[in-house]
C-alpha positions in Angstrom: 77.6 77.7 93.1 78.2 81.5 93.6 76.7 83.0 96.7 76.0 86.8 97.1 76.8 88.2 100.4 73.6 89.5 102.0 72.2 90.4 98.6 69.1 92.0 99.9 71.0 94.5 101.9 73.3 95.3 98.9 70.2 95.9 96.8 68.7 98.0 99.6 71.9 100.0 99.6 71.8 100.5 95.8 68.1 101.3 95.9 68.7 103.9 98.5 71.4 105.5 96.3 69.1 105.9 93.4 66.1 106.8 95.5 63.9 103.7 95.5 62.1 103.3 98.9 62.0 99.9 100.6 58.3 99.2 99.9 58.3 100.0 96.1 58.1 97.0 93.9 60.9 98.4 91.7 63.3 97.0 94.4 62.4 93.5 93.1 63.4 94.5 89.6 66.6 96.0 90.9 67.3 92.7 92.8 66.9 90.7 89.7 69.0 93.1 87.5 71.7 93.2 90.2 71.9 89.4 90.5 72.2 89.1 86.7 74.7 91.8 86.0 76.9 92.1 89.0 80.5 91.1 88.2 82.5 88.6 90.2 84.6 91.4 91.7 81.5 92.4 93.9 80.5 89.0 95.1 82.2 85.9 96.3 81.7 82.2 95.9 81.4 79.4 98.4 84.8 78.4 99.5 83.8 74.8 99.9 86.5 73.6 97.4 89.2 75.2 99.7 87.9 75.2 103.2 87.6 71.5 103.9 91.3 71.0 104.7 92.7 74.5 105.3 93.3 73.9 109.0 96.1 71.6 110.1 97.1 71.7 113.7 100.2 69.6 113.3 102.6 72.4 112.6 101.2 75.0 115.0 102.7 75.7 118.5 101.2 73.0 120.9 99.9 75.6 123.4 97.9 77.3 120.7 96.2 74.1 119.8 95.7 72.8 123.4 94.1 76.0 124.5 91.8 75.9 121.5 92.8 79.4 120.4 92.7 78.6 116.6 89.1 77.9 116.8 85.9 78.6 114.9 84.3 79.6 118.2 87.0 81.4 120.2 86.3 82.4 123.8 86.7 86.2 124.2 88.2 85.7 127.7 90.9 83.5 126.1 91.7 86.2 123.6 91.9 88.8 126.4 94.2 86.5 128.4 96.5 85.4 125.7 96.6 87.9 122.8 100.0 89.3 123.9 101.5 85.8 124.6 104.3 84.3 122.5 103.5 80.6 122.1 106.2 79.7 119.5 109.9 80.4 119.2 110.3 83.7 117.3 113.7 82.4 116.2 112.3 79.2 114.7 111.9 78.6 110.9 108.9 80.2 109.3 105.9 78.1 108.4 105.2 80.1 105.2 106.9 78.2 102.4 107.8 81.2 100.2 108.4 84.9 100.8 107.0 86.8 103.7 106.8 90.7 103.6 105.8 92.8 106.5 104.8 96.5 106.2 105.7 98.8 109.1 104.1 102.2 109.4 105.2 105.2 111.6 101.6 105.6 112.8 101.4 102.0 114.2 104.8 102.0 115.7 104.4 98.6 117.5 105.4 97.2 114.1 109.0 98.3 114.6 109.5 96.2 117.7 107.5 93.3 116.2 109.6 93.3 113.1 112.8 92.9 115.2 111.3 90.2 117.5 110.1 88.1 114.6 112.8 89.0 112.1 113.5 85.3 111.3 109.9 84.9 110.2 110.3 87.5 107.4 112.2 87.6 104.2 111.4 91.3 103.5 110.4 94.3 105.7 108.9 97.3 104.2 109.0 100.5 106.2 106.5 103.1 104.8 109.1 105.9 104.5 109.7 107.4 101.0 107.8 109.5 98.5 109.0 110.6 95.0 107.7 114.0 93.9 108.2 116.0 90.7 111.3 118.3 91.0 111.2 122.0 90.8 113.6 122.4 87.9 114.6 120.6 84.7 117.9 119.8 86.3 116.1 118.2 89.3 113.2 116.4 87.7 112.5 114.2 90.7 113.0 114.5 94.5 112.9 111.7 97.0 111.4 112.8 100.3 110.9 111.0 103.7 114.5 110.1 104.2 114.4 111.7 107.6 112.3 108.6 108.7 115.1 106.2 107.8 116.3 104.6 111.0 119.7 103.0 110.6 119.8 101.8 114.2 116.6 99.8 113.7 117.8 98.5 110.4 121.0 97.3 112.1 118.9 95.4 114.8 116.9 93.7 112.1 120.0 92.6 110.3 121.5 91.3 113.5 118.5 89.1 114.0 118.3 88.0 110.3 121.3 88.8 108.1 119.4 87.7 105.0 116.5 90.0 105.6 115.8 92.6 102.9 114.8 96.1 103.9 112.7 97.5 101.1 111.0 100.8 101.9 107.7 101.7 100.2 108.0 104.4 97.4 104.9 106.4 96.8 104.3 108.8 93.9 103.1 112.1 95.3 102.2 115.4 93.6 102.1 114.0 90.1 99.3 115.5 88.1 98.0 114.0 84.9 100.6 115.7 82.7 103.6 114.7 84.8 102.4 111.2 85.2 101.9 110.9 81.4 105.5 112.2 80.9 106.8 109.5 83.3 104.8 106.8 81.5 105.5 107.7 77.9 109.0 109.2 78.0 111.6 106.4 78.4 114.4 108.8 79.3 112.2 110.3 82.0 111.5 106.9 83.5 115.3 106.1 83.5 116.0 109.4 85.3 113.3 108.5 87.9 115.0 105.2 88.4 118.5 106.8 88.7 117.3 109.2 91.4 115.6 106.4 93.4 118.7 104.2 93.1 120.9 106.9 94.4 118.8 107.3 97.5 118.5 103.5 98.1 122.2 103.1 97.8 123.0 106.1 100.1 121.1 104.5 102.9 122.2 100.9 102.2 118.7 99.6 101.4 118.0 96.4 99.5 115.4 97.7 97.1 112.0 99.3 97.1 108.3 98.5 97.2 106.9 100.5 94.3 103.3 101.8 94.6 103.2 102.8 90.9 100.4 100.7 89.4 97.5 102.9 88.4 94.0 101.5 87.7 93.8 102.4 84.0 91.9 100.3 81.5 92.8 101.9 78.1 95.4 99.7 76.5 97.6 102.6 75.4 98.0 103.9 78.9 98.2 100.4 80.4 101.1 99.4 78.1 102.8 102.7 78.8 102.5 102.2 82.5 103.9 98.7 82.6 106.7 99.7 80.2 107.6 102.5 82.6 107.6 100.1 85.6 109.7 97.6 83.7 112.3 100.3 82.9 112.5 101.3 86.6 112.6 97.7 87.8 115.3 96.7 85.3 117.5 99.6 86.3 117.1 98.7 90.0 117.9 95.1 89.2 121.0 96.0 87.3 122.1 98.0 90.4 121.6 94.9 92.6 118.3 96.2 94.1 115.0 94.4 94.3 111.6 95.8 93.1 108.4 94.8 94.6 105.2 96.0 92.9 102.0 96.8 94.8 99.0 95.7 92.8 95.2 95.7 93.4 93.3 92.5 93.9 91.9 91.0 90.7 88.9 89.3 92.2 87.7 88.1 88.8 88.2 88.9 85.2 86.2 92.1 85.0 87.7 94.1 87.9 88.7 97.6 86.6 92.4 98.4 86.7 93.4 94.9 87.8 96.8 93.4 86.9 96.1 91.0 84.1 97.9 87.7 83.5 99.6 89.3 80.5 100.8 92.2 82.6 102.2 89.8 85.2 104.1 87.8 82.5 105.4 90.9 80.9 106.9 92.2 84.2 107.7 88.9 86.0 111.4 88.8 85.0 111.9 92.4 86.1 109.9 92.5 89.3 111.1 90.4 92.2 107.7 90.2 93.9 104.1 91.4 93.5 102.3 92.5 96.7 98.7 91.8 95.9 96.3 93.8 98.2 93.8 91.0 98.8 91.8 92.9 101.4 89.2 95.6 101.5 86.7 93.7 99.4 84.1 96.2 97.9 81.3 95.0 100.2 83.4 95.8 103.2 82.6 99.5 102.7 79.0 99.3 101.5 77.4 96.5 103.4 79.4 95.2 106.4 80.8 92.4 104.2 83.9 90.4 104.9 87.3 92.2 104.5 88.9 89.4 102.4 86.5 86.6 101.4 88.6 83.5 100.9 87.4 82.5 97.4 87.8 86.1 96.3 91.4 85.9 97.3 91.8 82.6 95.4 90.3 84.2 92.3 92.6 87.1 92.6 95.8 85.1 92.7 94.7 82.5 90.1 93.7 85.2 87.6 97.1 86.8 87.9 99.1 83.6 87.6 97.1 80.7 86.2 97.7 77.0 86.7 100.0 77.1 83.7 102.3 79.6 85.5 102.3 77.8 88.9 106.0 77.9 89.1 105.9 81.7 88.9 103.3 82.1 91.7 106.1 82.3 94.3 106.5 85.8 93.0 103.0 86.7 94.3 102.3 87.7 97.9 98.9 87.1 99.2 97.9 90.2 101.2 96.8 89.6 104.8 95.2 92.4 106.9 96.0 92.7 110.5 93.3 95.4 110.9 89.5 95.2 110.9 86.4 97.3 110.1 83.6 98.6 112.3 80.5 99.1 110.1 77.4 101.1 110.7 74.8 102.0 108.0 75.3 105.7 108.7 79.1 106.0 109.0 80.0 103.1 106.8 83.2 101.1 107.5 85.9 102.6 109.8 89.2 100.8 110.3 90.1 99.5 113.7 93.3 98.0 115.1 94.0 95.5 117.8 93.7 97.9 120.8 90.2 98.9 119.7 89.2 95.2 119.1 90.3 94.3 122.7 88.4 97.3 124.1 85.3 96.1 122.3 85.7 92.6 123.9 86.1 94.0 127.4 83.3 96.6 127.1 80.6 94.7 125.0 81.5 91.1 125.5 80.2 90.2 122.0 80.1 86.6 120.6 82.5 86.0 117.8 80.6 84.3 115.0 82.2 82.5 112.0 81.2 83.6 108.5 81.5 80.2 106.8 81.5 81.7 103.3 83.9 84.6 103.8 86.0 82.5 106.3 86.3 85.3 108.8 85.1 86.1 112.3 82.4 88.8 112.8 80.7 90.3 115.9 78.1 92.9 116.7 77.5 95.4 119.4 75.2 98.3 120.1 76.2 101.8 121.0 73.8 104.7 121.3 71.0 102.8 119.7 73.2 102.0 116.7 74.2 98.5 115.8 77.8 98.0 114.8 79.0 95.0 112.7 82.8 94.3 113.1 85.1 92.1 111.1 88.5 91.6 112.6 91.1 88.9 111.8 91.4 85.9 114.1 94.0 83.2 114.5 91.7 80.8 112.6 91.0 83.2 109.7 94.7 84.0 109.3 95.8 80.4 109.6 93.5 79.4 106.8 94.9 82.1 104.6 98.5 81.1 105.4 97.6 77.5 104.5 96.0 78.8 101.4 99.1 80.6 100.4 101.2 77.5 100.8 98.7 75.5 98.8 98.6 78.1 95.9 102.4 78.4 96.0 102.5 82.1 97.0 104.0 84.1 99.7 102.2 86.5 102.0 102.4 90.2 102.7 101.0 91.7 106.0 99.5 95.2 106.3 100.7 96.1 108.9 102.8 94.7 111.6 101.7 97.3 114.2 97.9 96.8 113.9 97.1 93.3 115.0 97.7 91.1 118.1 101.0 89.7 119.2 100.0 86.1 118.9 99.2 86.4 115.3 102.9 86.2 114.6 103.0 82.6 116.0 101.3 81.5 112.8 104.2 82.6 110.6 
């Protein structure tokens, strides 16, 4: 049976937006209307069909299990003591059955060292380096920027640790207005030129492909088809040059989510795109109502709506997105992202109790600062382990955003 996360608070939030005070009976009508009309993308179901056997200690490092760190009720003192401990062998085989992608960002530079240390656990590393912008002349229709961030020494260290590792920088479209984006989408020759410019850069720096952040949330069929045709043209040209394309797509979370990657889109692109990085984090209620970041059943719905049971063999092309960051929520400020260092500071300063959200399958805690209550969701060993097991059961890989944000012992789970 579907459960709505803290529905009274959601309705309170919506009522506030449209100016209905708490005591007015119209709130009850809004509650009923909301419960009837809300789409599955803004709620999540009980995960009872999945959570019964998503924890299996048999393949985890023994010390993690013996110290009860992968627990529903973790001790904050244990977290403070062991968060930067390596319990398993970084050189050992990965536990994830399929592909593992790790994003590395310049603003969380711990990720560079972690990528090298745990290189054997990954099949792909995506440094967030490149942007493609419209060119200034007809002879130069596109320019690739960000190449100053390309670190060949670091790439060499990664390849020394894992010679099969693919280095696939993220490519972001920047500076495209509506007209230039439409030209890229509807003009086949323009899309081929885009691909050629990108290929030249990737080959110049001996990179293995690119993570394309090109999917736009459009619903009109004419634009949707043009967009996926353009992506296919780019991906096919990269493939013919021996380069991989990984497409970043939003979470589906149900059949009615605007701009989602539909099953028909996936099937259309599956032979051209090597992998699909599905951003199964930042659930809508995270921002508005201190809800979970990635409710487990919502993640299941997202993956199964892209590749149904009929296409199980193709699911290995999907990467279940895992967040290594959290959110600190207050009613006034909303949700603000936090990383591992802030999480540890909270544990030391406020000594909160980590509570297990049995529906979202995440840990959450509260603290008070200047008479304001904060609600914080941050990943834990248990929440990440359940999602890694889920990926293995679904037949997908995983993608982590990002390697510099979380805690060191998270990588023992890979």
